[in-house]
C-alpha positions as CSV (number, residue, x, y, z in Angstrom):
1,X,-48.7,42.4,-39.3
2,X,-45.8,41.8,-39.5
3,X,-43.2,38.8,-40.0
4,X,-43.1,36.2,-37.0
5,X,-40.3,33.9,-37.0
6,X,-40.8,31.1,-35.0
7,X,-37.9,28.2,-33.9
8,X,-39.9,25.2,-32.6
9,X,-37.1,22.5,-31.4
10,X,-37.0,19.4,-29.6
11,X,-36.9,15.9,-29.7
12,X,-38.3,13.9,-31.7
13,X,-41.3,12.3,-30.7
14,X,-42.2,15.1,-28.0
15,X,-44.5,16.8,-31.4
16,X,-41.8,20.0,-32.1
17,X,-43.0,19.2,-35.3
18,X,-46.5,19.3,-35.1
19,X,-46.9,22.1,-32.4
20,X,-45.1,23.7,-35.8
21,X,-47.5,22.3,-38.1
22,X,-50.4,23.4,-36.7
23,X,-48.7,27.2,-36.8
24,X,-48.4,27.3,-40.2
25,X,-51.8,25.6,-40.6
26,X,-53.6,29.0,-38.8
27,X,-51.2,31.7,-40.5
28,X,-52.2,29.8,-44.0
29,X,-56.5,30.0,-42.7
30,X,-56.1,33.7,-41.7
31,X,-55.0,34.1,-45.6
32,X,-51.2,35.2,-44.2
33,X,-47.8,34.1,-46.1
34,X,-46.3,31.2,-44.3
35,X,-43.7,28.3,-44.2
36,X,-43.0,25.4,-42.3
37,X,-39.4,23.8,-42.3
38,X,-39.1,20.8,-40.5
39,X,-35.3,19.2,-40.0
40,X,-35.0,16.2,-37.5
41,X,-32.4,12.9,-38.0
42,X,-32.8,9.9,-39.3
43,X,-33.4,7.9,-36.0
44,X,-37.2,10.3,-35.3
45,X,-38.0,9.9,-32.1
46,X,-35.8,10.4,-29.2
47,X,-33.5,12.5,-31.6
48,X,-33.4,16.0,-32.9
49,X,-36.3,17.8,-34.4
50,X,-36.8,21.5,-35.0
51,X,-38.5,23.3,-37.3
52,X,-38.6,26.9,-38.6
53,X,-41.9,28.5,-38.9
54,X,-42.7,31.9,-40.8
55,X,-45.8,33.5,-40.8
56,X,-45.5,37.0,-43.2
57,X,-48.2,38.9,-45.2
58,X,-44.9,39.7,-47.6
59,X,-43.5,37.2,-49.5
60,X,-41.0,34.7,-47.1
61,X,-38.0,35.1,-48.6
62,X,-36.6,31.9,-47.5
63,X,-37.8,29.5,-45.2
64,X,-34.1,28.7,-42.9
65,X,-34.3,30.6,-39.8
66,X,-30.7,31.7,-39.1
67,X,-30.4,34.9,-37.1
68,X,-33.2,37.4,-36.0
69,X,-36.3,34.9,-34.7
70,X,-39.5,36.5,-33.1
71,X,-39.5,33.5,-30.4
72,X,-37.6,29.8,-29.8
73,X,-40.0,27.6,-28.4
74,X,-37.2,24.9,-26.6
75,X,-38.5,21.3,-25.6
76,X,-35.5,20.6,-24.2
77,X,-32.0,21.4,-23.2
78,X,-29.6,21.0,-25.9
79,X,-32.4,22.6,-28.3
80,X,-32.2,25.8,-26.0
81,X,-28.5,25.8,-26.2
82,X,-28.5,25.3,-30.0
83,X,-30.8,28.2,-30.8
84,X,-31.1,30.8,-28.1
85,X,-28.6,33.1,-30.2
86,X,-30.9,32.9,-33.0
87,X,-33.4,34.6,-31.3
88,X,-33.2,38.4,-32.1
89,X,-32.8,41.7,-29.2
90,X,-36.9,42.0,-28.3
91,X,-36.9,38.3,-28.9
92,X,-39.0,35.9,-27.1
93,X,-37.5,32.3,-25.3
94,X,-40.2,29.9,-23.8
95,X,-38.7,27.4,-22.4
96,X,-40.2,23.5,-21.0
97,X,-38.9,24.9,-17.7
98,X,-39.0,21.0,-16.8
99,X,-36.2,19.8,-19.5
100,X,-34.9,23.8,-20.1
101,X,-33.2,26.2,-18.6
102,X,-31.4,29.4,-19.9
103,X,-27.5,29.2,-18.3
104,X,-26.7,32.8,-19.4
105,X,-28.8,35.9,-18.3
106,X,-29.7,37.6,-21.0
107,X,-31.3,41.1,-20.5
108,X,-32.3,42.0,-24.4
109,X,-34.5,38.9,-24.3
110,X,-38.2,38.0,-23.0
111,X,-38.3,34.3,-21.5
112,X,-41.4,32.4,-20.2
113,X,-40.1,29.7,-18.7
114,X,-43.1,26.9,-19.2
115,X,-43.7,24.0,-16.8
116,X,-45.0,22.0,-19.5
117,X,-44.6,18.3,-18.8
118,X,-45.8,18.9,-15.2
119,X,-48.8,20.7,-16.3
120,X,-49.7,18.2,-19.2
121,X,-48.9,15.4,-16.9
122,X,-51.2,16.3,-13.6
123,X,-54.0,17.3,-16.1
124,X,-53.6,14.8,-18.8
125,X,-51.7,11.6,-17.1
126,X,-48.7,11.8,-19.2
127,X,-46.2,14.7,-21.1
128,X,-47.5,14.1,-24.8
129,X,-49.4,17.6,-24.7
130,X,-46.7,19.5,-23.1
131,X,-45.7,20.5,-26.6
132,X,-49.5,21.7,-27.0
133,X,-49.3,23.8,-24.1
134,X,-46.1,25.4,-25.2
135,X,-48.6,25.9,-28.2
136,X,-51.1,27.9,-26.4
137,X,-48.1,30.0,-24.4
138,X,-46.7,31.1,-28.1
139,X,-50.2,32.6,-29.0
140,X,-50.1,34.9,-26.2
141,X,-47.1,35.8,-25.7
142,X,-46.4,37.2,-29.4
143,X,-49.9,36.5,-31.2
144,X,-48.6,35.5,-34.6
145,X,-52.1,33.9,-35.6
146,X,-55.6,34.0,-33.5
147,X,-57.1,31.6,-31.2
148,X,-59.9,31.2,-33.0
149,X,-57.4,30.0,-36.0
150,X,-55.2,27.4,-33.8
151,X,-59.0,25.9,-33.0
152,X,-59.5,25.3,-36.9
153,X,-56.6,24.3,-37.5
154,X,-57.0,21.4,-34.9
155,X,-59.6,20.7,-36.8
156,X,-57.2,20.2,-39.8
157,X,-54.2,18.4,-38.6
158,X,-56.2,16.2,-36.4
159,X,-59.3,14.8,-39.1
160,X,-61.0,11.6,-39.4
161,X,-59.3,9.2,-37.1
162,X,-57.9,12.2,-34.9
163,X,-60.5,13.7,-34.0
164,X,-61.0,12.3,-31.0
165,X,-58.1,14.0,-29.6
166,X,-59.3,17.5,-30.3
167,X,-60.7,18.2,-27.1
168,X,-57.3,17.3,-25.1
169,X,-55.4,19.6,-27.7
170,X,-58.3,22.0,-27.1
171,X,-57.7,21.8,-23.0
172,X,-53.8,21.9,-23.4
173,X,-54.0,24.9,-26.0
174,X,-55.7,26.8,-23.3
175,X,-53.8,25.8,-20.3
176,X,-50.6,27.3,-21.9
177,X,-52.4,30.6,-22.8
178,X,-53.6,30.8,-19.5
179,X,-50.2,30.4,-17.6
180,X,-48.6,33.3,-20.4
181,X,-51.2,35.8,-20.1
182,X,-51.1,34.9,-15.7
183,X,-46.5,35.5,-15.8
184,X,-45.8,37.8,-17.9
């Protein structure tokens, strides 16, 4: 494995930090070097929220990604506008197509537009699992960790009283994975 540098960004309340945490936990379960660096405004819900996740087989020098990201996951337009420029050439932009669209042509990156809010609303009655749909798309698109590791991470992140959320999260993950596979 090489180093995967992933930026997850959105508004507070969209599950951006949870998405990154699950990804980081999956990498940790595989024995990789991992960093998860969250950043959010004091207002949290409705304010900006992002996290940088690095999964590597080598020690990680800095948990902050300022350039050369392999992947940016943009949950909304302000996040896409803010972070698209840190994508390395050949990197992958995964955008929540219901709330974000690339305004400029960049022929040096891969773009996957996922209607995550629509998919989540149609399947689960609300957009709350859009983040997990996007996580599934990320795993299919760039393979920073194995699918099985994400399944194991769900168990650790949603333990105890939150275990009741695991089946829907797994289903949302599978939906995003399948969408990315069918829309390469």
